[in-house]
C-alpha positions, -999 to +999 in steps of 0.1 A: +712-124+760+678-140+756+667-146+720+630-148+710+619-166+679+592-144+661+589-166+630+558-185+640+541-151+648+550-137+614+537-168+597+505-166+616+500-130+606+506-139+569+481-167+571+455-144+586+462-117+560+459-142+532+426-155+546+412-120+549+422-113+513+406-146+502+374-137+521+373-102+506+379-116+471+351-142+475+328-115+489+336-092+460+329-120+435+297-129+452+286-092+452+294-091+415+274-123+408+244-110+427+246-077+408+247-095+374+219-118+384+198-089+396+205-069+364+196-099+343+164-105+362+154-069+359+160-068+322+141-101+317+112-086+336+113-055+313+114-077+282+086-098+295+065-067+303+070-054+268+060-087+252+029-088+274+019-053+263+026-061+226+004-092+230-024-071+246-021-045+218-023-072+191-053-088+208-070-054+209-063-049+171-076-083+163-108-076+183-113-043+165-108-059+131-134-085+140-159-058+152-154-032+124-138-052+096-103-050+081-092-014+080-071-018+048-099-034+029-125-008+041-101+020+031-095+006-003-132+003-009-137+039+003-109+052-020-124+034-050-158+049-043-143+084-039-124+080-072-157+071-090-175+100-074-147+124-083-146+112-119-183+117-123-182+151-106-155+163-130-175+152-160-209+166-149-201+201-161-196+190-197-224+165-197-254+169-220-265+132-224-280+107-200-262+099-167-259+062-176-232+071-202-211+086-175-218+056-153-205+034-181-174+055-182-170+051-145-173+013-148-147+013-176-123+032-152-130+009-122-106-019-112-119-054-117-148-040-138-151-031-175-173-021-204-208-032-211-206-053-242-224-079-263-211-113-253-218-127-288-200-098-305-171-100-280-165-137-287-167-131-324-140-104-321-118-127-301-121-154-327-110-131-354-084-112-333-073-127-299-058-093-290-092-076-292-100-086-256-096-062-227-075-068-196-097-073-165-067-068-142-057-034-156-053-007-130-074+023-141-055+046-117-027+046-144-050+069-164-067+102-157-093+120-177-089+158-177-115+168-202-149+156-216-165+177-243-198+166-258-218+181-286-245+165-307-235+131-293-200+136-304-174+134-276-138+145-273-120+129-243-086+142-232-064+130-204-031+116-193-017+080-189+015+065-175+022+046-208+009+041-243-003+006-232-026+023-207-040+045-235-045+014-257-064-004-229-087+025-224-093+028-261-101-009-264-126-007-235-144+022-252-145+003-285-161-027-268-187-007-249-223-007-263-225+030-253-197+042-275-192+041-312-166+052-338-139+054-312-107+069-327-074+078-310-068+113-323-034+118-308-010+107-280+022+124-270+048+123-243+047+152-219+065+163-187+052+149-154+038+172-127+022+170-093-012+171-109-006+140-130+015+122-104+042+110-128+018+104-157+037+113-189+015+105-219-012+129-231-040+115-252-070+127-272-099+104-282-129+111-304-160+090-303-198+090-305-222+082-276-253+061-280-284+072-262 
């Protein structure tokens, strides 16, 4: 009987199989690496494109601001002018005196402005009472005038304010103004807020005389 030794053949086959598996594994890893690198490059491109678009948009906004001015500042100035116009329009129906009295009231109710007063008299008041001065940084939007009734140069002013301090500031400005005299707070009371008053919860009534 002739015996054939097959062990070398089996070992060769095993080596070949192992090599193929190694090649396949390396190929799979290579494909995965290529896919990851490709995905990363694609995402990096997208991010770079978004950043480029954002920079272009910001540059366009900056250019527009340079050409037409700062939008927020222009809007604030427009809103302030509209508030002044609305305040004067609301009071026109009850007006019997000169328009400069209403203009003075508009100045009193405008931010960073105030009443027309005698500097000498004002300084004299401050020397006798440091609390007599008005607050230039007061926000007049905290107070709304709802009624202006004038007869024989006697005026009754009614409205709403967010606090008693706001009523006091408005009263102080009227008392300092050269266009108003005998300014008296007739009443102030807490009331419910509503859409009309935008959370303003103090109602007031002031009596005074106008000078013209």
